[in-house]
C-alpha positions, 0 to 999 in steps of 0.5 A: 873246524875242518872244512872241505871246499869243493869246486869245479874250476877249469880256469881262474874265476870269482868263486875260487878267489872268493874261497881263497879270501875266506881261507886267508881270513880263517887262518888259525880258526878253520883248516880248509881242504880243497877238491877241484878239477884245477886250482890256480893260486898255489893251494894244496888240493886234490884234483878230481874231475868234478866238472864232468856231467855224466851220472857215472862220473858224478857217482864216482866223484861222490865215492871219492869225496866221501872217502876223502871226508872220512880219511881227513876227518872233514866236519863240513862241506862247502861247495861252490859250483853246480856240479860240485853241489851235486857231489857234495850233497851226496858225499855229505849225506854219506858222511852225516856231516853238514853241507853248505852251498854258495850259489854264485850264479842263478842255476839252470831250471830243468827237470833234473835240477828241480828233482835234485837241487842239492842246495845243502843244509844252508844256501848262500846267494851272493846277490838279490838276483840269485836269491829271487831266482832260488825262491822262485824256482827252487823253494822246495829244495831250500832248507835255509837261505841267506844273502851274503855277498861276494866279499873281497880283501880290502887294504887299509888304503888304496894301492899306489900306481906302479912306478912311472905310471901316473893316473890315466897314463901309460908306462914309458915306451908305451906311447903317448896317450891321454887316458888308459881304460881297462877291460878286466876279466876272463874272456870265456863263456858269457864274458866273451859275449860282453867283450864283443858288445864292448867292441861293437860300441867302440866301433860306433862311438870310439872315434868321438871319445877322447883319445884313449888306450883301451887295454884288455887284461885277462887270459886269452883262450887259445880258441879265441886268439885268432878271432880276437886279433881280427876284432882288434884290427877292426876296432883300431881302424874305427877308433883311431887315434885311440887304440885298443890292445891286449895286455899280459896276465897281471899277477899284482893287479891292484897297483896296475889298476890304480894307474888307469882312468877307470875299469870296465868289468863285472863281478869281482873284477868290478869290486877289486877295481872299486877297492882300488878307488877306480871308477867302474863301468859295470858290464857283466855276462848278462848285461850293462849296468853302466858307470857305478854311481849312486843312481846305478848302485842298487842295480849293480849290487842286485846283478853282481855288476851285470852278471845276473839279470833276472829277466828273460832277455840279456840287457846289452844296451849300447847307449848305457855303455857309451854314456858311461864312457863319456862320463868316465873320460870327461870331468877329472874331478868327477872321476876322482870323486867317483873313485873315493865313493866306490871304495866306500861302498865296497868297504861297507858292503863287500869286506871279506872280514864281515862276510867271513864272519857271517859264513862262520856263524852258519858253520857254527850253527850247523855243527852245534845244532842237534842232528 
């Protein structure tokens, strides 16, 4: 089947890596085409300014996508962002082909979104918070709704740490340190607020924690570079002899993660770290879940690891993060056990092969049902 993925990616994000994982699993079964503003993992794609919000821009994008669909024999469109949903809905209607949406975060509620929800012939919510939000505010726009989680590729065994990098330590030349904890993920949008929350907790509690190197791993926006360096100076003064630093973008993330004590992150960053048998403190755009354990796992799954709290206010509670850090930096045996437990949960609930099978069935149902 010829499937068109439409995104509005301006930077690497979970929705894009989700699509990359699906295409890899479907190789030889579906031919995936891509349209987006930009893409970042070597895909061949057509670049269109899908992210622009003007009505005229949306109409022009719709006409371009509809022409692409006709010229390439596309049989189904699958969109993965708010602006992409609007364009895809109109283009699919013009081409008389099915439209599937994956909703990666709760959409905003306003007059335009209620009048034109553009949720497709089948709507996929990636967690319970998104599902409940759609049912509460967009019930009339939903034709069919499924909860299908944000799958990742899971290797047969956890990755080995990078050479000369033991668990919890740093590579030679990086100085002596007792532990290494990663803050993982992009640093734009709501993630920036989560990072600032992390800084505030470290300033207050970091000096009383075991000696640790905290590494911020992710692309640093140019407009935030100066502010970030000033924040790092303040935090380092407060947490000495521990330290906090930035690390260059890591292309081969799994073995890098495998050599750390644990990871702080939300969304796919949390999932990929757990798949590498690393304990995770779930901290997302909307709040802090805490250290992922049996007690917090339902909340982590429901909120996409802190990204999607369905409450009027965000859920940034310092004691949750401080307690998670103390547990993470405490008992070694407990940390190892949490790593194994976390990987088992990801294998059970987020394996991309299972996820891809569920989505493939949606495609087949839509393309074989009477029009």
